[in-house]
C-alpha positions in Angstrom: -85.4 -7.9 -30.8 -85.4 -4.3 -31.8 -84.8 -3.4 -28.1 -81.7 -5.6 -28.0 -80.4 -4.1 -31.3 -80.9 -0.6 -30.0 -79.1 -1.5 -26.7 -76.3 -3.1 -28.6 -76.0 0.0 -30.8 -76.0 2.3 -27.7 -73.3 0.1 -26.1 -71.1 0.4 -29.3 -71.6 4.1 -29.3 -70.7 4.3 -25.6 -67.6 2.2 -26.2 -66.5 4.5 -29.1 -67.1 7.6 -26.8 -65.0 5.9 -24.1 -62.2 5.3 -26.7 -62.4 8.9 -27.9 -62.2 10.1 -24.3 -59.1 8.0 -23.8 -57.6 9.3 -27.0 -58.3 12.9 -25.9 -56.6 12.3 -22.6 -53.6 10.7 -24.4 -53.4 13.7 -26.7 -53.5 16.1 -23.7 -50.7 14.1 -22.0 -48.6 14.2 -25.2 -49.2 18.0 -25.5 -48.1 18.4 -21.9 -44.9 16.4 -22.6 -44.2 18.4 -25.7 -44.6 21.7 -23.7 -42.3 20.4 -21.0 -39.7 19.3 -23.6 -39.9 22.6 -25.4 -39.4 24.5 -22.1 -36.5 22.3 -21.3 -35.0 22.8 -24.7 -35.3 26.6 -24.4 -33.6 26.4 -21.0 -30.8 24.3 -22.4 -30.3 26.7 -25.3 -29.9 29.6 -22.9 -27.4 27.7 -20.8 -25.4 26.7 -23.9 -25.4 30.4 -25.0 -24.2 31.5 -21.6 -21.4 28.9 -21.7 -20.4 30.0 -25.2 -20.2 33.6 -24.0 -18.0 32.6 -21.0 -15.7 30.6 -23.3 -15.3 33.6 -25.6 -14.4 35.8 -22.6 -11.9 33.2 -21.4 -10.4 33.0 -24.9 -9.8 36.7 -24.8 -8.1 36.5 -21.4 -6.0 33.6 -22.5 -4.8 35.4 -25.6 -3.9 38.5 -23.4 -2.0 36.2 -21.0 -0.2 34.5 -23.8 1.1 37.8 -25.1 2.2 38.9 -21.6 4.0 35.6 -21.1 5.7 35.9 -24.5 7.1 39.3 -23.5 8.2 38.1 -20.1 9.9 35.1 -21.8 11.8 37.3 -24.2 12.9 39.6 -21.4 14.1 36.6 -19.4 16.2 35.3 -22.2 17.6 38.8 -23.0 18.6 39.2 -19.3 20.1 35.7 -19.2 22.1 36.4 -22.3 23.3 39.7 -20.9 24.2 38.0 -17.6 26.2 35.3 -19.4 27.9 37.9 -21.6 28.8 39.9 -18.5 30.3 36.9 -16.7 32.1 35.9 -19.9 33.5 39.4 -20.2 34.7 39.4 -16.6 36.4 36.0 -17.1 38.1 37.3 -20.2 39.2 40.5 -18.4 40.6 38.6 -15.4 42.4 36.0 -17.5 44.1 38.7 -19.4 43.3 37.4 -22.8 
């Protein structure tokens, strides 16, 4: 009977060791996943920062282009107003008013 008790006890210890081994393997897998996710997160952060920098550069270019277009627009309307004034003047001169 003592032999069976000792065998049962050893079997329980062996089962506990097996469960601990499974838990250690599961922890190792979880640690590997965490490492992978951390690496992926770092890569994503770098890509987001690159995109933010590109957007900032595009914003500067857009503002410069908006100023240029504003100047061209004003020149166009000034030239159009001058052209209309010149035509009106010619019409007035030829009509003899």
